[in-house]
N, C-alpha and C positions, 0 to 999 in steps of 0.2 A: 465365505461368511451367510448366517442369517440376515435377515431383514430384524429381526429384533435383535442383535447384535449391535449393523450398524445403526439402528435406532438410540442404542443405548450408548455408542459412543458418541449417537453425534447428542444429546442430552448432553453426556460429561462436557463437548468440549464448548456447546452452549456455559458449560454455567461457569466455564474455565474462563472463561472472554469475560462472562461479567461479573466476575472478579477484579477482572483485567483493567476491566472499563471503571469499575467501582475507585482501583485503585490510581488510573487513568486522571477522575474526578478528583479526590483528593490531593496532588498531586501537582494540581494548581495552587491551593490557595499558600502551598508548603513549596515551592517555585518562584511563586511570587515575591515573598520575604528572602529566602534567601540569596532573588539574581533582580527582582525589579518588572517591571513589567514585557521588556521583550521575554524576560517567559513565561510570565502569563497568557498574552500567546501565542509563545508555540507549544503551550502545556495543553491551550483551548483545543489547536489544531490536533493536537494532538488526543484529543475526552471525542471530538469531532471524529477523524478516521478511525480511531476504537470503538465507539455509537455505529458506523455506518454497517459492518455487516451484523449486526442485530439487527439494521432497518427495516434491512433488502430479505434475511433471511437464509444469509451463509452460511453453510451445516461447513459440521465437520472442524480438523485443528485449523484449518482458513484462518476461520472467525474470531480465539483467540491467538493465533499468532499474529493480526495487522495489530493488532491492538501494542504487545512486544512488541517490536521489531519498528516501529512509529515512540516507542518513548522510548526506546532505549539509545535511539537514536538523536531523541531532543535530551537526555540525558548527557548524552556525552560530546554532545554541544556545548550544553552549561557548564558543564562540571570541564569543557576544555580539555579533553583524551585527545584533536586529534591536532593537539602543539606536540604533546609527548611520543603519539604515533601518526609516524609520516602514512600509512598504510591501509589505516583506519578510516579513514575521507574514501578512497573510493571503492572500498567496503562497504561501508552504512549505507550508499549511494547505488550501487547495486542491489541488494538485498533493499532494502527500499524500496525503490521504485517498479522493483519487484514482483511486492507485494500488495502496493498503490498501481498497478497494470491492472493488480486479477481486482484487488477493490475498484476500479473505476470499469473495466469489462459491466462486474458484475450490476453494478446499479448499470449501467445502461443495454444491458438484459434481466430485469426487472424494470424495467422503464420501457422494455418493450422496441427499446432503440434496435437495440442488434440482434440478433438469436444463440443462445446457449450454444457457447462453439465445446464442448462436452460432455461430459457428467459431475467434475464438478461445479458448476453456475448450472444444471440441468434445474429445472421444476419451480427458480426463483420467480415469484412475482404471484405465481398458479401462470406460467407460460405453456404452449406445449416445447416440451425441450426439442431437440433440431430440426422439424418438417422444413422449416424455408429454408434451411439448405441441401434436404431433398434434391431438387434442382440440380447444382453446381455440380460441376463435376470434381471443386479442388477445396474443397468451403478447409478443408483444413489450415490450408496456406494460406489463404484467407481470413484462417482467422487469429492465425498466429502476424500475417504484415497487418491485421487490426491490431494487433495487444500491440505490435513495435508501436505502428505509430503512437499511439493511444498514451504508449510510456513514455515516447522521446520527446510530446511536447508537456508530459510528465514534469521532467525531469527539466527541459525546458524553465520551464512556470519556475518548477526548484529556486535555478540561478539566478532568473531574472529578481525573485527574493531575495534569494539573497547578496544579488547587486543592491535594492532598497534598503535594507536589513543596513551593508556597508557606508551604504549615501548623508541614508535617512537619518539615520537611527546607530547605526555604533560601527566605531570606525574598525576595530578592530576585527571584528568579523571579519577583514582580512583576507577576503578575496581578490584575483585576477589574474592575466588571461590564460597562462597554464593548469591553476587550481578549474578554473568556469569545463575549461577544455576537455581534461580531463575527468574531469565528475558527467558533464555528457559522455560519454562516450562507457563512461560504468555502467549511465544511468541509462544507454539506450541497451548495452549488453542486460541489463539485469529487467529490461521492457522483451527482447525475446526468449528469455528462458522462463517468461509468465506464459509468453506465445505458447512456446513446447508442450509447457505442464498447464495451463488450457486445455489444446486439444487429448493430451491423454485418452487411451482408451476408449474416442470416438471411433 
């Protein structure tokens, strides 16, 4: 693939990502009218998650994918589809945690807190590509472990958010021990998958 083809694909992905961001912004008042303040908060978080890839310069299909996955997760919750399809909760936790792990890792690379683990995040924030990792004997393993730990933390924070929601906002959120445990395991698997994806090609 030529440099021109890569740049065209990146431009198309950014444009699609911008459309996703606009739709995520429009979804806030729509969701608020239909579902109230819980939807306002949830869809605002989705918009934030959709804007961050643009802010840090995430290129390629990962840019729109973040917003699409987060939007789908939010609307699945608002439409109460989890109650109709029991497997959907675990699937969403797995995929959304994977996407959030990549996003969080990208932010840390952009801020200069971590070196890029592979081609997907090279060049974020004008940082050098993996020169910091040159002296390490197993940099890919370190990047996968870091991504998995980061994703596990995000999965834990998600569960704390669900607990706070059911305790202080709406008991209908209905979380329990088995639900939380299953969500954490699914999130951990998603985080591990994200770590493997990040080091591909390095």
